[in-house]
C-alpha positions in Angstrom: 0.0 0.0 0.0 1.1 3.6 -0.7 2.4 5.5 2.3 1.3 9.0 3.1 3.0 11.6 5.4 1.0 13.2 8.2 2.0 16.4 10.0 0.9 16.8 13.7 0.7 20.0 15.7 1.5 19.0 19.2 0.8 20.8 22.5 2.1 19.5 25.8 2.9 20.3 29.4 6.5 19.2 29.8 6.5 18.9 33.6 6.4 15.1 33.7 8.6 14.4 30.7 12.3 14.1 30.0 12.0 16.3 27.0 10.9 15.5 23.4 13.5 13.0 22.3 13.5 9.3 23.1 15.5 8.6 26.3 16.6 5.5 28.1 16.1 7.1 31.5 12.6 8.4 31.4 9.4 9.0 29.5 9.3 11.5 26.6 6.8 13.2 24.3 8.2 11.3 21.3 7.8 8.0 23.1 4.1 8.7 23.9 3.4 9.8 20.3 5.1 6.7 18.9 3.1 4.4 21.3 -0.2 6.0 20.7 0.1 6.1 16.9 1.4 2.5 16.7 -1.6 1.3 18.7 -4.0 3.4 16.8 -2.8 2.6 13.2 -1.7 -1.0 13.8 1.8 -0.4 12.4 5.1 0.7 13.9 5.2 4.4 13.8 8.3 6.6 14.5 7.6 10.4 14.5 10.2 13.0 13.4 10.0 16.1 15.6 10.7 19.7 14.4 12.1 20.9 17.8 13.6 18.6 20.4 12.5 20.5 23.5 14.4 19.8 26.8 13.1 18.2 30.0 10.3 20.3 31.6 9.9 22.6 28.6 6.3 23.1 27.4 4.9 23.6 23.9 1.7 25.1 22.4 2.6 24.1 18.9 5.5 21.8 18.3 5.4 19.9 15.0 6.0 16.3 14.1 5.6 14.1 11.0 5.2 10.4 10.4 4.5 8.0 7.5 1.6 5.6 7.5 -0.2 3.2 5.1 -3.4 3.7 7.1 -6.5 4.7 5.2 -7.7 6.8 8.2 -8.3 10.4 6.9 -5.5 12.7 8.0 -7.9 15.1 9.7 -9.4 12.4 11.9 -6.1 11.1 13.3 -5.9 14.0 15.8 -9.3 13.1 17.3 -8.5 9.4 17.5 -5.0 9.9 18.8 -6.0 12.3 21.6 -8.1 9.5 23.0 -4.9 7.4 23.5 -2.6 10.1 24.8 -2.0 11.3 28.4 -4.0 14.4 29.3 -0.9 16.5 29.3 -0.3 15.9 25.6 -2.8 16.9 22.9 -2.8 17.0 19.1 -4.1 20.4 17.9 -4.2 19.5 14.2 -3.4 16.6 11.9 -3.0 17.1 8.1 -1.5 15.3 5.1 1.7 16.9 3.6 3.8 16.0 0.6 5.8 12.8 1.0 9.1 14.6 1.0 8.1 17.4 3.5 10.5 17.5 6.5 10.1 19.9 9.4 13.8 20.4 9.9 14.7 20.9 6.2 12.6 23.9 5.3 12.9 27.5 6.3 11.0 28.3 9.5 10.6 30.6 12.4 10.2 29.5 16.0 8.8 31.7 18.8 9.5 30.9 22.4 8.2 32.6 25.5 9.9 32.6 28.9 7.8 33.6 31.9 9.2 35.1 35.1 7.0 35.7 38.1 8.0 38.7 40.2 6.8 38.9 43.8 7.9 38.8 47.4 6.8 35.1 47.7 6.2 32.3 45.2 2.7 31.7 43.8 2.0 27.9 43.9 -0.2 27.8 40.8 2.6 29.4 38.7 5.4 27.2 39.9 5.3 24.8 36.9 5.2 27.4 34.2 7.2 30.4 35.4 10.5 31.1 37.1 10.1 32.9 40.5 12.4 35.9 41.0 12.0 38.0 44.2 14.7 40.6 43.4 13.5 43.7 41.6 14.2 43.7 37.9 14.8 46.9 35.8 12.8 46.1 32.7 14.1 49.1 30.8 17.7 47.8 31.1 16.6 44.4 30.1 14.9 45.8 26.9 18.0 47.8 26.1 20.2 44.7 26.4 17.8 42.5 24.4 18.1 44.9 21.4 21.8 44.0 21.0 20.9 40.4 20.3 18.5 41.0 17.4 19.7 40.2 14.0 22.3 37.7 12.7 25.1 36.9 15.2 27.4 34.1 16.2 25.6 33.0 19.4 28.4 30.6 20.6 28.5 32.4 24.0 24.8 31.5 24.4 25.2 27.8 23.5 25.6 25.1 26.1 29.2 23.8 26.1 29.6 20.5 24.2 26.7 21.0 21.8 27.4 19.4 18.4 26.4 21.9 15.7 28.0 22.8 12.3 27.5 26.5 12.9 26.6 28.7 15.9 25.3 31.6 13.7 21.6 32.2 14.1 19.2 35.1 13.4 16.9 36.5 16.0 14.1 38.4 14.3 12.7 39.9 17.5 13.3 39.8 21.2 10.7 41.5 23.4 10.5 41.9 27.2 6.9 42.5 28.1 5.2 43.2 31.5 1.8 41.6 32.4 1.2 42.6 36.0 3.5 40.4 38.1 4.6 38.4 35.1 7.5 39.3 32.9 7.5 37.6 29.5 10.5 37.4 27.4 9.4 36.5 23.8 12.0 35.6 21.2 11.5 34.7 17.5 14.3 33.3 15.4 15.2 31.0 12.5 16.6 28.5 14.9 18.1 28.1 18.4 21.2 26.5 19.8 21.1 24.1 22.8 19.8 26.1 25.8 20.2 29.3 23.9 16.9 30.9 25.0 17.4 29.9 28.6 21.0 31.4 28.6 19.7 34.6 27.0 17.1 34.8 29.8 19.6 34.1 32.5 21.8 36.9 31.2 19.0 39.4 30.8 18.0 38.7 34.4 21.5 39.7 35.5 21.2 42.9 33.5 17.8 43.6 35.2 19.4 43.0 38.6 22.1 45.5 37.8 24.9 42.9 37.8 25.7 43.6 34.1 25.4 46.6 31.8 23.0 46.4 28.8 25.9 47.1 26.4 27.8 44.1 27.8 25.8 42.0 25.4 28.1 43.1 22.6 31.1 41.9 24.6 29.4 38.6 25.4 28.7 37.9 21.7 32.2 38.8 20.7 33.8 36.5 23.3 32.4 33.4 21.6 32.7 31.7 25.0 29.9 30.2 27.1 31.6 31.4 30.3 31.1 35.0 29.2 27.3 34.8 29.4 25.0 34.4 32.4 23.5 31.3 34.0 21.0 29.0 32.3 17.5 29.9 33.4 15.3 26.9 34.7 13.5 24.9 32.0 10.0 25.1 33.4 9.6 28.8 32.5 10.0 28.1 28.8 7.3 27.4 26.3 7.5 26.9 22.5 4.5 28.9 21.5 4.7 29.0 17.7 6.3 27.2 14.7 6.0 28.9 11.3 7.1 27.3 8.1 8.0 29.6 5.2 7.6 26.8 2.6 
């Protein structure tokens, strides 16, 4: 039978998972999708994910594809698969795409949001989705620093040491720091991100907001091409992949 390729838009709460990619030491989003699809379609399914989010990171719209010989209409797979998935993973859309369409081989834009909760004491209902910071943060300084990172740069200083990549050059289309009452939202859109890049950017911006670095120090950090020049890696649970846009 002829195979067809299905694209899934996947939302998940990453709290209980060891990230997207298959792991030997814990359950993952990819493992749950493979299991649910294999049971549903009666064949061995292995999805290909667009973004391999880390342990505890959330997503509103990650993307995955898989091939199947099933005759089930593409649009119905989301409904049937959701009945087999844990309640913290839900397919938002399923659709057929060309057989050669691959989420990592076409031009795309990813948008991440990192949430910081600012208060004197932690708020229990926010603990799984935002990073609690009790020290005052100067948002104006953080915005000034963020502007230095927009555009195309070598982001080696903002990449976790040991990451295996051909190039550390990436383009950040926009980097916003927005206040919503007690929440501070750092929203970054780019053509791709290095390992822990967004979380390192956030950790560095927090230091700027605390007055421990100057906004213009971002230029020096970029130029250093050294992970040690940047700030700490912010905790994973404050990060959410909110949008994946494909240009083709």
